[in-house]
C-alpha positions in Angstrom: 45.0 218.7 135.9 42.4 218.9 138.7 40.5 222.0 136.7 40.1 219.5 133.7 38.4 217.1 135.3 36.2 219.1 137.3 35.3 220.5 133.8 34.6 217.8 132.3 32.2 216.2 135.4 30.7 218.9 135.6 30.1 220.5 131.6 31.6 217.9 128.7 29.8 214.9 129.9 26.5 213.8 130.5 24.4 213.1 133.4 25.0 209.4 133.4 27.3 207.3 134.0 30.2 206.9 132.2 33.0 203.5 131.9 35.9 203.8 131.6 37.7 201.3 128.2 41.7 200.8 128.2 43.2 197.6 126.4 46.6 197.0 126.6 48.1 195.8 124.5 52.1 194.1 125.5 54.7 195.4 124.1 56.3 192.8 121.3 52.7 193.4 119.6 52.9 196.9 119.9 56.7 198.0 117.6 54.2 195.5 114.9 50.9 198.4 115.3 53.2 201.0 115.2 54.2 200.4 111.8 51.1 198.5 110.0 47.6 201.1 110.7 46.1 197.5 109.6 47.3 195.7 112.5 45.6 198.9 114.6 42.0 198.4 113.3 42.0 195.5 113.5 42.5 195.4 117.4 40.1 197.8 117.7 37.2 195.9 115.6 38.3 192.7 117.9 38.4 195.6 121.0 35.1 196.6 120.1 33.1 194.0 119.3 34.4 191.9 122.5 33.3 195.2 124.8 30.1 194.9 122.9 
């Protein structure tokens, strides 16, 4: 894992700051999202709109 992280930071990512975004979804909605990809896409679009 350490070598992969070193490779990513040295070779893959550009020399610009990188910001990581994490979307944590509570367990009950996760079960619905497993079955309904349209719900996943809707949540993704809302998430991207909020951070943009």
